[in-house]
N, CA, C and O atoms as CSV, one atom per row, in Angstrom:
chain,resi,resn,atom,element,x,y,z
A,1,MET,N,N,22.764,46.210,31.910
A,1,MET,CA,C,22.470,46.830,30.590
A,1,MET,C,C,21.998,48.298,30.776
A,1,MET,O,O,22.368,49.174,29.994
A,2,LYS,N,N,21.175,48.551,31.824
A,2,LYS,CA,C,20.650,49.865,32.033
A,2,LYS,C,C,21.805,50.801,32.449
A,2,LYS,O,O,21.816,51.956,32.021
A,3,ASN,N,N,22.760,50.356,33.252
A,3,ASN,CA,C,23.907,51.170,33.613
A,3,ASN,C,C,24.764,51.455,32.385
A,3,ASN,O,O,25.298,52.557,32.256
A,4,PHE,N,N,24.905,50.514,31.503
A,4,PHE,CA,C,25.685,50.688,30.286
A,4,PHE,C,C,25.041,51.812,29.399
A,4,PHE,O,O,25.743,52.646,28.827
A,5,LYS,N,N,23.712,51.793,29.315
A,5,LYS,CA,C,22.990,52.813,28.539
A,5,LYS,C,C,23.182,54.187,29.131
A,5,LYS,O,O,23.349,55.170,28.410
A,6,VAL,N,N,23.157,54.252,30.487
A,6,VAL,CA,C,23.375,55.506,31.161
A,6,VAL,C,C,24.799,56.033,30.895
A,6,VAL,O,O,25.011,57.226,30.680
A,7,VAL,N,N,25.743,55.118,30.918
A,7,VAL,CA,C,27.184,55.564,30.653
A,7,VAL,C,C,27.285,55.953,29.232
A,7,VAL,O,O,27.940,56.958,28.958
A,8,LEU,N,N,26.722,55.283,28.314
A,8,LEU,CA,C,26.866,55.656,26.863
A,8,LEU,C,C,26.148,56.967,26.625
A,8,LEU,O,O,26.610,57.761,25.805
A,9,THR,N,N,25.039,57.236,27.301
A,9,THR,CA,C,24.375,58.496,27.145
A,9,THR,C,C,25.206,59.636,27.682
A,9,THR,O,O,25.267,60.715,27.094
A,10,ALA,N,N,25.873,59.369,28.860
A,10,ALA,CA,C,26.758,60.385,29.402
A,10,ALA,C,C,27.959,60.598,28.477
A,10,ALA,O,O,28.401,61.733,28.294
A,11,LEU,N,N,28.493,59.514,27.891
A,11,LEU,CA,C,29.595,59.636,26.991
A,11,LEU,C,C,29.211,60.449,25.791
A,11,LEU,O,O,29.966,61.320,25.358
A,12,ALA,N,N,28.052,60.182,25.248
A,12,ALA,CA,C,27.563,60.931,24.016
A,12,ALA,C,C,27.369,62.376,24.372
A,12,ALA,O,O,27.756,63.270,23.620
A,13,LEU,N,N,26.776,62.606,25.508
A,13,LEU,CA,C,26.561,64.036,25.912
A,13,LEU,C,C,27.917,64.777,26.084
A,13,LEU,O,O,28.091,65.923,25.670
A,14,PHE,N,N,28.885,64.027,26.739
A,14,PHE,CA,C,30.195,64.621,26.898
A,14,PHE,C,C,30.844,64.979,25.599
A,14,PHE,O,O,31.366,66.078,25.415
A,15,VAL,N,N,30.800,64.023,24.696
A,15,VAL,CA,C,31.418,64.216,23.433
A,15,VAL,C,C,30.766,65.388,22.577
A,15,VAL,O,O,31.445,66.107,21.845
A,16,SER,N,N,29.463,65.512,22.722
A,16,SER,CA,C,28.736,66.497,21.943
A,16,SER,C,C,28.778,67.899,22.598
A,16,SER,O,O,28.393,68.868,21.945
A,17,SER,N,N,29.196,68.030,23.766
A,17,SER,CA,C,29.147,69.281,24.445
A,17,SER,C,C,30.575,69.814,24.709
A,17,SER,O,O,31.579,69.107,24.616
A,18,VAL,N,N,30.578,71.130,25.047
A,18,VAL,CA,C,31.865,71.672,25.468
A,18,VAL,C,C,32.045,71.515,26.971
A,18,VAL,O,O,31.426,72.246,27.744
A,19,ALA,N,N,32.853,70.605,27.381
A,19,ALA,CA,C,32.938,70.349,28.862
A,19,ALA,C,C,34.119,71.101,29.368
A,19,ALA,O,O,35.087,71.346,28.649
A,20,MET,N,N,34.024,71.482,30.670
A,20,MET,CA,C,35.055,72.169,31.353
A,20,MET,C,C,36.057,71.170,31.755
A,20,MET,O,O,35.743,70.268,32.532
A,21,ALA,N,N,37.301,71.280,31.251
A,21,ALA,CA,C,38.311,70.287,31.547
A,21,ALA,C,C,38.780,70.405,32.985
A,21,ALA,O,O,38.803,71.513,33.520
A,22,ILE,N,N,39.151,69.321,33.627
A,22,ILE,CA,C,39.731,69.396,34.934
A,22,ILE,C,C,41.155,69.054,34.835
A,22,ILE,O,O,41.511,68.341,33.897
A,23,PRO,N,N,42.039,69.490,35.721
A,23,PRO,CA,C,43.535,69.185,35.622
A,23,PRO,C,C,43.644,67.682,35.947
A,23,PRO,O,O,42.848,67.118,36.698
A,24,GLU,N,N,44.668,67.073,35.343
A,24,GLU,CA,C,44.969,65.662,35.566
A,24,GLU,C,C,45.224,65.402,37.070
A,24,GLU,O,O,44.945,64.312,37.569
A,25,GLU,N,N,45.744,66.391,37.766
A,25,GLU,CA,C,45.936,66.157,39.216
A,25,GLU,C,C,44.658,65.913,39.956
A,25,GLU,O,O,44.694,65.344,41.047
A,26,SER,N,N,43.504,66.320,39.414
A,26,SER,CA,C,42.233,66.143,40.047
A,26,SER,C,C,41.628,64.773,39.750
A,26,SER,O,O,40.572,64.434,40.283
A,27,VAL,N,N,42.280,63.998,38.917
A,27,VAL,CA,C,41.737,62.680,38.444
A,27,VAL,C,C,42.352,61.644,39.408
A,27,VAL,O,O,43.518,61.739,39.793
A,28,ALA,N,N,41.531,60.661,39.778
A,28,ALA,CA,C,41.994,59.599,40.730
A,28,ALA,C,C,43.321,58.987,40.128
A,28,ALA,O,O,43.388,58.707,38.931
A,29,PRO,N,N,44.306,58.802,40.942
A,29,PRO,CA,C,45.584,58.305,40.434
A,29,PRO,C,C,45.485,56.953,39.736
A,29,PRO,O,O,46.173,56.723,38.741
A,30,ASN,N,N,44.632,56.048,40.245
A,30,ASN,CA,C,44.449,54.737,39.609
A,30,ASN,C,C,43.842,54.848,38.181
A,30,ASN,O,O,44.148,54.036,37.307
A,31,VAL,N,N,43.012,55.829,37.973
A,31,VAL,CA,C,42.396,56.119,36.705
A,31,VAL,C,C,43.447,56.629,35.724
A,31,VAL,O,O,43.500,56.161,34.587
A,32,VAL,N,N,44.286,57.582,36.144
A,32,VAL,CA,C,45.399,58.093,35.361
A,32,VAL,C,C,46.336,56.965,35.014
A,32,VAL,O,O,46.734,56.849,33.855
A,33,SER,N,N,46.697,56.155,35.930
A,33,SER,CA,C,47.565,55.026,35.685
A,33,SER,C,C,46.993,54.028,34.682
A,33,SER,O,O,47.706,53.562,33.794
A,34,ALA,N,N,45.705,53.699,34.822
A,34,ALA,CA,C,45.081,52.796,33.853
A,34,ALA,C,C,45.070,53.460,32.489
A,34,ALA,O,O,45.321,52.787,31.489
A,35,PHE,N,N,44.788,54.758,32.406
A,35,PHE,CA,C,44.773,55.404,31.159
A,35,PHE,C,C,46.148,55.400,30.466
A,35,PHE,O,O,46.249,55.077,29.283
A,36,ARG,N,N,47.161,55.749,31.184
A,36,ARG,CA,C,48.510,55.835,30.703
A,36,ARG,C,C,49.010,54.407,30.208
A,36,ARG,O,O,49.719,54.296,29.208
A,37,THR,N,N,48.624,53.394,30.921
A,37,THR,CA,C,48.985,52.026,30.512
A,37,THR,C,C,48.262,51.596,29.244
A,37,THR,O,O,48.873,50.971,28.377
A,38,ALA,N,N,47.028,51.903,29.118
A,38,ALA,CA,C,46.184,51.504,27.993
A,38,ALA,C,C,46.499,52.356,26.755
A,38,ALA,O,O,46.392,51.827,25.649
A,39,TYR,N,N,46.875,53.621,26.862
A,39,TYR,CA,C,46.983,54.491,25.739
A,39,TYR,C,C,48.312,55.195,25.744
A,39,TYR,O,O,48.385,56.419,25.853
A,40,VAL,N,N,49.358,54.417,25.625
A,40,VAL,CA,C,50.771,54.980,25.575
A,40,VAL,C,C,50.934,55.820,24.341
A,40,VAL,O,O,50.634,55.379,23.232
A,41,GLY,N,N,51.404,57.022,24.529
A,41,GLY,CA,C,51.626,57.891,23.329
A,41,GLY,C,C,50.337,58.814,23.136
A,41,GLY,O,O,50.302,59.563,22.160
A,42,ALA,N,N,49.391,58.781,23.944
A,42,ALA,CA,C,48.233,59.731,23.786
A,42,ALA,C,C,48.657,61.152,23.907
A,42,ALA,O,O,49.479,61.495,24.758
A,43,LYS,N,N,48.106,61.990,23.065
A,43,LYS,CA,C,48.484,63.405,23.089
A,43,LYS,C,C,47.178,64.255,23.234
A,43,LYS,O,O,46.070,63.753,23.046
A,44,SER,N,N,47.354,65.518,23.564
A,44,SER,CA,C,46.193,66.426,23.720
A,44,SER,C,C,45.185,65.888,24.675
A,44,SER,O,O,43.997,65.893,24.354
A,45,VAL,N,N,45.582,65.418,25.848
A,45,VAL,CA,C,44.736,64.737,26.763
A,45,VAL,C,C,43.976,65.731,27.504
A,45,VAL,O,O,44.565,66.710,27.961
A,46,LYS,N,N,42.643,65.565,27.677
A,46,LYS,CA,C,41.717,66.474,28.409
A,46,LYS,C,C,40.793,65.595,29.243
A,46,LYS,O,O,40.204,64.641,28.735
A,47,TRP,N,N,40.673,65.917,30.506
A,47,TRP,CA,C,39.886,65.170,31.465
A,47,TRP,C,C,38.651,65.999,31.888
A,47,TRP,O,O,38.655,67.230,31.888
A,48,ASP,N,N,37.570,65.220,32.256
A,48,ASP,CA,C,36.381,65.752,32.813
A,48,ASP,C,C,35.822,64.740,33.733
A,48,ASP,O,O,36.102,63.553,33.570
A,49,LYS,N,N,35.035,65.142,34.706
A,49,LYS,CA,C,34.334,64.197,35.580
A,49,LYS,C,C,32.874,64.538,35.688
A,49,LYS,O,O,32.512,65.696,35.897
A,50,VAL,N,N,32.034,63.539,35.548
A,50,VAL,CA,C,30.606,63.689,35.620
A,50,VAL,C,C,30.153,62.615,36.552
A,50,VAL,O,O,30.292,61.428,36.258
A,51,GLY,N,N,29.601,63.021,37.701
A,51,GLY,CA,C,29.168,61.981,38.689
A,51,GLY,C,C,30.385,61.109,39.065
A,51,GLY,O,O,31.447,61.605,39.440
A,52,ALA,N,N,30.181,59.824,38.947
A,52,ALA,CA,C,31.212,58.829,39.374
A,52,ALA,C,C,32.130,58.433,38.228
A,52,ALA,O,O,32.947,57.525,38.381
A,53,PHE,N,N,32.011,59.108,37.065
A,53,PHE,CA,C,32.759,58.722,35.905
A,53,PHE,C,C,33.723,59.803,35.411
A,53,PHE,O,O,33.398,60.990,35.389
A,54,TYR,N,N,34.903,59.360,35.021
A,54,TYR,CA,C,35.910,60.275,34.443
A,54,TYR,C,C,35.804,60.041,32.900
A,54,TYR,O,O,35.628,58.924,32.412
A,55,PHE,N,N,35.925,61.193,32.175
A,55,PHE,CA,C,35.913,61.151,30.748
A,55,PHE,C,C,37.226,61.769,30.267
A,55,PHE,O,O,37.630,62.842,30.714
A,56,VAL,N,N,37.869,61.071,29.359
A,56,VAL,CA,C,39.103,61.591,28.761
A,56,VAL,C,C,39.012,61.640,27.297
A,56,VAL,O,O,38.574,60.677,26.667
A,57,THR,N,N,39.421,62.761,26.710
A,57,THR,CA,C,39.462,62.899,25.276
A,57,THR,C,C,40.939,63.113,24.901
A,57,THR,O,O,41.657,63.867,25.557
A,58,PHE,N,N,41.370,62.433,23.831
A,58,PHE,CA,C,42.779,62.446,23.556
A,58,PHE,C,C,42.983,62.112,22.073
A,58,PHE,O,O,42.037,61.669,21.421
A,59,VAL,N,N,44.133,62.301,21.546
A,59,VAL,CA,C,44.505,61.932,20.205
A,59,VAL,C,C,45.568,60.850,20.260
A,59,VAL,O,O,46.556,60.952,20.987
A,60,ILE,N,N,45.337,59.823,19.478
A,60,ILE,CA,C,46.324,58.732,19.320
A,60,ILE,C,C,46.235,58.179,17.925
A,60,ILE,O,O,45.142,57.913,17.424
A,61,ASP,N,N,47.389,58.000,17.284
A,61,ASP,CA,C,47.484,57.629,15.907
A,61,ASP,C,C,46.626,58.554,15.029
A,61,ASP,O,O,45.877,58.085,14.172
A,62,ASN,N,N,46.738,59.808,15.239
A,62,ASN,CA,C,45.974,60.893,14.443
A,62,ASN,C,C,44.459,60.727,14.513
A,62,ASN,O,O,43.762,61.134,13.584
A,63,ARG,N,N,43.917,60.127,15.613
A,63,ARG,CA,C,42.576,59.920,15.730
A,63,ARG,C,C,42.107,60.407,17.156
A,63,ARG,O,O,42.720,60.107,18.181
A,64,GLU,N,N,40.995,61.166,17.135
A,64,GLU,CA,C,40.525,61.560,18.435
A,64,GLU,C,C,39.630,60.439,19.052
A,64,GLU,O,O,38.756,59.859,18.408
A,65,VAL,N,N,39.924,60.192,20.345
A,65,VAL,CA,C,39.244,59.044,20.999
A,65,VAL,C,C,38.639,59.623,22.323
A,65,VAL,O,O,39.217,60.529,22.923
A,66,ASN,N,N,37.530,59.109,22.740
A,66,ASN,CA,C,36.899,59.491,23.982
A,66,ASN,C,C,36.703,58.165,24.858
A,66,ASN,O,O,36.136,57.173,24.398
A,67,VAL,N,N,37.172,58.223,26.037
A,67,VAL,CA,C,37.070,57.024,26.894
A,67,VAL,C,C,36.419,57.449,28.217
A,67,VAL,O,O,36.654,58.553,28.709
A,68,SER,N,N,35.614,56.576,28.771
A,68,SER,CA,C,35.068,56.858,30.120
A,68,SER,C,C,35.581,55.760,31.055
A,68,SER,O,O,35.682,54.591,30.681
A,69,TYR,N,N,35.894,56.169,32.259
A,69,TYR,CA,C,36.432,55.280,33.329
A,69,TYR,C,C,35.487,55.404,34.583
A,69,TYR,O,O,34.914,56.456,34.867
A,70,ASN,N,N,35.382,54.334,35.251
A,70,ASN,CA,C,34.746,54.407,36.589
A,70,ASN,C,C,35.849,54.789,37.599
A,70,ASN,O,O,37.037,54.880,37.292
A,71,GLU,N,N,35.341,55.004,38.840
A,71,GLU,CA,C,36.413,55.409,39.833
A,71,GLU,C,C,37.367,54.345,40.210
A,71,GLU,O,O,38.413,54.624,40.796
A,72,ALA,N,N,37.033,53.090,39.883
A,72,ALA,CA,C,38.006,52.028,40.088
A,72,ALA,C,C,39.112,51.945,38.993
A,72,ALA,O,O,40.039,51.138,39.073
A,73,GLY,N,N,38.967,52.785,38.015
A,73,GLY,CA,C,40.020,52.786,36.962
A,73,GLY,C,C,39.712,51.829,35.809
A,73,GLY,O,O,40.585,51.540,34.991
A,74,GLU,N,N,38.438,51.326,35.744
A,74,GLU,CA,C,38.025,50.418,34.683
A,74,GLU,C,C,37.444,51.156,33.559
A,74,GLU,O,O,36.703,52.112,33.788
A,75,ILE,N,N,37.725,50.784,32.342
A,75,ILE,CA,C,37.147,51.391,31.157
A,75,ILE,C,C,35.619,51.000,31.114
A,75,ILE,O,O,35.282,49.818,31.184
A,76,VAL,N,N,34.772,51.948,31.005
A,76,VAL,CA,C,33.327,51.714,30.973
A,76,VAL,C,C,32.845,51.866,29.530
A,76,VAL,O,O,31.900,51.183,29.137
A,77,GLY,N,N,33.447,52.715,28.748
A,77,GLY,CA,C,33.032,52.842,27.377
A,77,GLY,C,C,33.985,53.707,26.553
A,77,GLY,O,O,34.825,54.398,27.130
A,78,SER,N,N,33.886,53.692,25.283
A,78,SER,CA,C,34.739,54.469,24.405
A,78,SER,C,C,34.002,54.815,23.126
A,78,SER,O,O,33.039,54.164,22.721
A,79,SER,N,N,34.497,55.856,22.525
A,79,SER,CA,C,33.886,56.223,21.241
A,79,SER,C,C,34.942,56.931,20.417
A,79,SER,O,O,35.871,57.561,20.923
A,80,GLU,N,N,34.740,56.787,19.093
A,80,GLU,CA,C,35.661,57.400,18.127
A,80,GLU,C,C,35.063,57.369,16.725
A,80,GLU,O,O,34.207,56.536,16.426
A,81,MET,N,N,35.515,58.274,15.872
A,81,MET,CA,C,35.144,58.302,14.486
A,81,MET,C,C,36.032,57.312,13.733
A,81,MET,O,O,37.254,57.329,13.878
A,82,ILE,N,N,35.422,56.469,12.944
A,82,ILE,CA,C,36.223,55.498,12.138
A,82,ILE,C,C,35.746,55.663,10.701
A,82,ILE,O,O,34.784,56.383,10.435
A,83,THR,N,N,36.424,54.992,9.778
A,83,THR,CA,C,35.966,55.027,8.379
A,83,THR,C,C,35.013,53.810,8.177
A,83,THR,O,O,35.053,52.818,8.905
A,84,PHE,N,N,34.167,53.962,7.148
A,84,PHE,CA,C,33.233,52.901,6.845
A,84,PHE,C,C,33.865,51.601,6.662
A,84,PHE,O,O,33.272,50.595,7.050
A,85,ASN,N,N,35.101,51.516,6.064
A,85,ASN,CA,C,35.785,50.307,5.883
A,85,ASN,C,C,36.222,49.625,7.137
A,85,ASN,O,O,36.549,48.439,7.088
A,86,GLU,N,N,36.250,50.305,8.280
A,86,GLU,CA,C,36.560,49.707,9.502
A,86,GLU,C,C,35.380,49.060,10.234
A,86,GLU,O,O,35.569,48.374,11.239
A,87,VAL,N,N,34.212,49.272,9.747
A,87,VAL,CA,C,32.998,48.576,10.221
A,87,VAL,C,C,33.106,47.113,9.905
A,87,VAL,O,O,33.613,46.760,8.840
A,88,PRO,N,N,32.648,46.232,10.794
A,88,PRO,CA,C,32.658,44.795,10.420
A,88,PRO,C,C,32.007,44.529,9.067
A,88,PRO,O,O,31.011,45.153,8.701
A,89,VAL,N,N,32.589,43.598,8.347
A,89,VAL,CA,C,32.147,43.260,7.008
A,89,VAL,C,C,30.663,42.866,6.978
A,89,VAL,O,O,29.938,43.252,6.061
A,90,VAL,N,N,30.230,42.127,7.942
A,90,VAL,CA,C,28.825,41.654,7.968
A,90,VAL,C,C,27.891,42.878,8.103
A,90,VAL,O,O,26.797,42.884,7.538
A,91,THR,N,N,28.315,43.891,8.836
A,91,THR,CA,C,27.545,45.114,9.000
A,91,THR,C,C,27.597,45.992,7.693
A,91,THR,O,O,26.608,46.624,7.321
A,92,GLN,N,N,28.717,46.004,7.057
A,92,GLN,CA,C,28.840,46.692,5.837
A,92,GLN,C,C,27.876,46.104,4.771
A,92,GLN,O,O,27.175,46.847,4.084
A,93,ILE,N,N,27.858,44.807,4.655
A,93,ILE,CA,C,27.013,44.036,3.736
A,93,ILE,C,C,25.564,44.352,4.056
A,93,ILE,O,O,24.786,44.630,3.143
A,94,SER,N,N,25.188,44.320,5.289
A,94,SER,CA,C,23.777,44.549,5.670
A,94,SER,C,C,23.350,45.970,5.411
A,94,SER,O,O,22.203,46.195,5.023
A,95,LEU,N,N,24.219,46.939,5.608
A,95,LEU,CA,C,23.906,48.292,5.230
A,95,LEU,C,C,23.755,48.460,3.754
A,95,LEU,O,O,22.834,49.149,3.314
A,96,ARG,N,N,24.637,47.849,2.944
A,96,ARG,CA,C,24.573,47.993,1.486
A,96,ARG,C,C,23.270,47.341,0.939
A,96,ARG,O,O,22.629,47.868,0.030
A,97,GLU,N,N,22.906,46.176,1.528
A,97,GLU,CA,C,21.734,45.485,1.071
A,97,GLU,C,C,20.474,46.227,1.404
A,97,GLU,O,O,19.583,46.350,0.563
A,98,GLN,N,N,20.375,46.750,2.673
A,98,GLN,CA,C,19.116,47.366,3.117
A,98,GLN,C,C,19.021,48.793,2.714
A,98,GLN,O,O,17.920,49.343,2.702
A,99,PHE,N,N,20.133,49.443,2.374
A,99,PHE,CA,C,20.110,50.925,2.076
A,99,PHE,C,C,20.871,51.189,0.766
A,99,PHE,O,O,21.630,52.151,0.652
A,100,GLY,N,N,20.637,50.281,-0.246
A,100,GLY,CA,C,21.271,50.341,-1.527
A,100,GLY,C,C,20.983,51.639,-2.319
A,100,GLY,O,O,21.799,52.060,-3.139
A,101,GLY,N,N,19.851,52.249,-2.074
A,101,GLY,CA,C,19.472,53.498,-2.687
A,101,GLY,C,C,19.951,54.746,-1.989
A,101,GLY,O,O,19.569,55.862,-2.340
A,102,TYR,N,N,20.777,54.546,-1.011
A,102,TYR,CA,C,21.320,55.623,-0.214
A,102,TYR,C,C,22.795,55.783,-0.320
A,102,TYR,O,O,23.488,54.789,-0.536
A,103,THR,N,N,23.316,56.942,-0.187
A,103,THR,CA,C,24.726,57.127,0.023
A,103,THR,C,C,25.039,57.024,1.524
A,103,THR,O,O,24.485,57.750,2.350
A,104,LEU,N,N,25.970,56.069,1.848
A,104,LEU,CA,C,26.328,55.888,3.218
A,104,LEU,C,C,27.541,56.749,3.583
A,104,LEU,O,O,28.485,56.872,2.802
A,105,SER,N,N,27.502,57.330,4.759
A,105,SER,CA,C,28.581,58.245,5.143
A,105,SER,C,C,29.892,57.482,5.215
A,105,SER,O,O,29.923,56.325,5.632
A,106,PRO,N,N,31.015,58.159,4.792
A,106,PRO,CA,C,32.338,57.493,4.850
A,106,PRO,C,C,32.891,57.491,6.244
A,106,PRO,O,O,33.780,56.698,6.555
A,107,GLN,N,N,32.370,58.388,7.122
A,107,GLN,CA,C,32.751,58.440,8.517
A,107,GLN,C,C,31.653,57.802,9.385
A,107,GLN,O,O,30.469,58.094,9.221
A,108,VAL,N,N,32.068,56.936,10.299
A,108,VAL,CA,C,31.090,56.245,11.222
A,108,VAL,C,C,31.542,56.479,12.660
A,108,VAL,O,O,32.730,56.499,12.979
A,109,TYR,N,N,30.548,56.653,13.495
A,109,TYR,CA,C,30.797,56.842,14.900
A,109,TYR,C,C,30.652,55.542,15.658
A,109,TYR,O,O,29.555,54.985,15.706
A,110,ARG,N,N,31.756,55.021,16.273
A,110,ARG,CA,C,31.797,53.748,16.969
A,110,ARG,C,C,31.736,54.001,18.452
A,110,ARG,O,O,32.529,54.782,18.978
A,111,VAL,N,N,30.810,53.358,19.141
A,111,VAL,CA,C,30.706,53.477,20.580
A,111,VAL,C,C,30.785,52.057,21.140
A,111,VAL,O,O,30.021,51.190,20.715
A,112,SER,N,N,31.680,51.807,22.071
A,112,SER,CA,C,31.958,50.529,22.639
A,112,SER,C,C,31.898,50.547,24.179
A,112,SER,O,O,32.335,51.517,24.798
A,113,GLY,N,N,31.353,49.470,24.808
A,113,GLY,CA,C,31.292,49.373,26.247
A,113,GLY,C,C,30.510,48.172,26.641
A,113,GLY,O,O,29.602,47.759,25.919
A,114,ASN,N,N,30.830,47.597,27.760
A,114,ASN,CA,C,30.131,46.464,28.343
A,114,ASN,C,C,30.021,45.263,27.427
A,114,ASN,O,O,29.042,44.516,27.416
A,115,GLY,N,N,31.134,45.122,26.630
A,115,GLY,CA,C,31.168,43.969,25.685
A,115,GLY,C,C,30.379,44.225,24.416
A,115,GLY,O,O,30.284,43.340,23.566
A,116,GLU,N,N,29.820,45.394,24.266
A,116,GLU,CA,C,28.993,45.681,23.008
A,116,GLU,C,C,29.653,46.776,22.225
A,116,GLU,O,O,30.321,47.631,22.807
A,117,THR,N,N,29.488,46.779,20.919
A,117,THR,CA,C,29.899,47.909,20.042
A,117,THR,C,C,28.842,48.232,19.131
A,117,THR,O,O,28.291,47.336,18.492
A,118,VAL,N,N,28.495,49.488,19.009
A,118,VAL,CA,C,27.487,49.890,17.973
A,118,VAL,C,C,28.081,50.998,17.134
A,118,VAL,O,O,28.971,51.733,17.563
A,119,TYR,N,N,27.560,51.094,15.926
A,119,TYR,CA,C,28.069,51.974,14.926
A,119,TYR,C,C,26.956,52.914,14.453
A,119,TYR,O,O,25.870,52.430,14.135
A,120,TYR,N,N,27.157,54.138,14.396
A,120,TYR,CA,C,26.184,55.106,13.981
A,120,TYR,C,C,26.562,55.658,12.557
A,120,TYR,O,O,27.605,56.280,12.356
A,121,VAL,N,N,25.676,55.393,11.632
A,121,VAL,CA,C,25.993,55.730,10.288
A,121,VAL,C,C,24.844,56.687,9.675
A,121,VAL,O,O,23.670,56.585,10.031
A,122,THR,N,N,25.255,57.548,8.800
A,122,THR,CA,C,24.192,58.352,8.155
A,122,THR,C,C,24.007,57.863,6.760
A,122,THR,O,O,24.990,57.605,6.066
A,123,ALA,N,N,22.773,57.723,6.313
A,123,ALA,CA,C,22.433,57.326,4.955
A,123,ALA,C,C,21.540,58.403,4.354
A,123,ALA,O,O,20.547,58.803,4.962
A,124,VAL,N,N,21.903,58.882,3.132
A,124,VAL,CA,C,21.216,59.955,2.506
A,124,VAL,C,C,20.818,59.566,1.029
A,124,VAL,O,O,21.602,58.966,0.294
A,125,ASN,N,N,19.609,59.928,0.660
A,125,ASN,CA,C,19.263,59.854,-0.764
A,125,ASN,C,C,18.580,61.175,-1.083
A,125,ASN,O,O,18.560,62.073,-0.242
A,126,GLU,N,N,18.013,61.316,-2.299
A,126,GLU,CA,C,17.469,62.604,-2.680
A,126,GLU,C,C,16.256,62.995,-1.897
A,126,GLU,O,O,15.850,64.153,-2.005
A,127,LYS,N,N,15.645,62.156,-1.129
A,127,LYS,CA,C,14.406,62.454,-0.434
A,127,LYS,C,C,14.635,62.591,1.093
A,127,LYS,O,O,13.957,63.388,1.742
A,128,ARG,N,N,15.549,61.848,1.647
A,128,ARG,CA,C,15.703,61.874,3.120
A,128,ARG,C,C,17.011,61.462,3.627
A,128,ARG,O,O,17.813,60.844,2.928
A,129,SER,N,N,17.230,61.798,4.830
A,129,SER,CA,C,18.486,61.491,5.536
A,129,SER,C,C,18.086,60.583,6.680
A,129,SER,O,O,17.110,60.875,7.371
A,130,LEU,N,N,18.807,59.486,6.909
A,130,LEU,CA,C,18.552,58.558,7.947
A,130,LEU,C,C,19.758,58.480,8.939
A,130,LEU,O,O,20.913,58.439,8.514
A,131,LYS,N,N,19.462,58.461,10.264
A,131,LYS,CA,C,20.551,58.174,11.213
A,131,LYS,C,C,20.290,56.670,11.605
A,131,LYS,O,O,19.205,56.314,12.063
A,132,LEU,N,N,21.298,55.844,11.411
A,132,LEU,CA,C,21.185,54.436,11.644
A,132,LEU,C,C,22.131,53.997,12.777
A,132,LEU,O,O,23.249,54.487,12.936
A,133,LYS,N,N,21.593,53.034,13.552
A,133,LYS,CA,C,22.347,52.393,14.585
A,133,LYS,C,C,22.558,50.920,14.171
A,133,LYS,O,O,21.590,50.200,13.921
A,134,CYS,N,N,23.780,50.495,14.102
A,134,CYS,CA,C,24.108,49.106,13.653
A,134,CYS,C,C,24.888,48.398,14.766
A,134,CYS,O,O,25.569,49.024,15.579
A,135,ASP,N,N,24.757,47.055,14.767
A,135,ASP,CA,C,25.646,46.332,15.715
A,135,ASP,C,C,26.658,45.582,14.861
A,135,ASP,O,O,26.701,45.731,13.640
A,136,SER,N,N,27.480,44.761,15.541
A,136,SER,CA,C,28.530,44.006,14.871
A,136,SER,C,C,28.058,42.818,14.170
A,136,SER,O,O,28.818,42.198,13.428
A,137,GLU,N,N,26.788,42.447,14.370
A,137,GLU,CA,C,26.144,41.285,13.694
A,137,GLU,C,C,25.368,41.732,12.453
A,137,GLU,O,O,24.855,40.894,11.711
A,138,GLY,N,N,25.282,42.966,12.235
A,138,GLY,CA,C,24.540,43.427,10.987
A,138,GLY,C,C,23.141,43.893,11.203
A,138,GLY,O,O,22.451,44.286,10.261
A,139,ALA,N,N,22.690,43.851,12.505
A,139,ALA,CA,C,21.330,44.359,12.794
A,139,ALA,C,C,21.391,45.899,12.736
A,139,ALA,O,O,22.342,46.523,13.207
A,140,ILE,N,N,20.328,46.487,12.134
A,140,ILE,CA,C,20.243,47.898,11.924
A,140,ILE,C,C,18.906,48.426,12.377
A,140,ILE,O,O,17.872,47.813,12.112
A,141,SER,N,N,18.913,49.559,13.060
A,141,SER,CA,C,17.718,50.215,13.381
A,141,SER,C,C,17.777,51.702,12.967
A,141,SER,O,O,18.844,52.314,13.016
A,142,ILE,N,N,16.650,52.271,12.567
A,142,ILE,CA,C,16.651,53.664,12.132
A,142,ILE,C,C,16.322,54.494,13.379
A,142,ILE,O,O,15.271,54.334,14.000
A,143,LEU,N,N,17.219,55.347,13.704
A,143,LEU,CA,C,17.048,56.243,14.936
A,143,LEU,C,C,16.326,57.551,14.543
A,143,LEU,O,O,15.581,58.102,15.353
A,144,GLN,N,N,16.535,58.043,13.336
A,144,GLN,CA,C,15.976,59.332,12.946
A,144,GLN,C,C,15.755,59.336,11.429
A,144,GLN,O,O,16.580,58.870,10.644
A,145,ARG,N,N,14.596,59.887,11.068
A,145,ARG,CA,C,14.398,60.112,9.573
A,145,ARG,C,C,14.129,61.616,9.457
A,145,ARG,O,O,13.375,62.233,10.209
A,146,THR,N,N,14.834,62.152,8.420
A,146,THR,CA,C,14.680,63.555,8.211
A,146,THR,C,C,14.377,63.776,6.719
A,146,THR,O,O,15.175,63.387,5.867
A,147,LYS,N,N,13.250,64.387,6.403
A,147,LYS,CA,C,12.824,64.626,5.024
A,147,LYS,C,C,13.653,65.794,4.537
A,147,LYS,O,O,13.735,66.830,5.197
A,148,LEU,N,N,14.248,65.629,3.411
A,148,LEU,CA,C,15.095,66.760,2.792
A,148,LEU,C,C,14.255,67.717,1.946
A,148,LEU,O,O,13.352,67.303,1.220
A,149,ALA,N,N,14.556,68.921,2.051
A,149,ALA,CA,C,13.827,69.936,1.196
A,149,ALA,C,C,14.028,69.677,-0.280
A,149,ALA,O,O,15.120,69.325,-0.725
A,150,LYS,N,N,12.954,69.857,-1.032
A,150,LYS,CA,C,13.120,69.697,-2.505
A,150,LYS,C,C,13.935,70.861,-2.990
A,150,LYS,O,O,13.863,71.977,-2.476
A,151,GLN,N,N,14.739,70.543,-4.037
A,151,GLN,CA,C,15.564,71.601,-4.641
A,151,GLN,C,C,15.118,71.920,-6.053
A,151,GLN,O,O,15.704,72.785,-6.705
């Protein structure tokens, strides 16, 4: 679990920063092969390497996706923006029940790895903005509370 958190943190940092791309020729051949097999038709492919992990950002089906691989060519984690309607129904229900007085963001950040998937949602009302972390079972935790300025 600790290794998974480290990889997800690295993935999040990679996604949120401007990384220097490396040429595909610098990526281990087994990693490139695994990527090409898993994501046929991927476009705008950009690679980076941080420590023992390769990170690839690409577009497939008009959606930007980020995937991390270990040096053995195994997927360690992935992330992408999805719509709220793509979140599991049980999680949607839990969000609506617990945050009924908030507007929930139509775009959700999904992070998957090690058999787990989490969803990051923003909820806003007239007083505050909340950054929420949700799982596929409907459990929700508040990661950040921001008080909004009065208008």
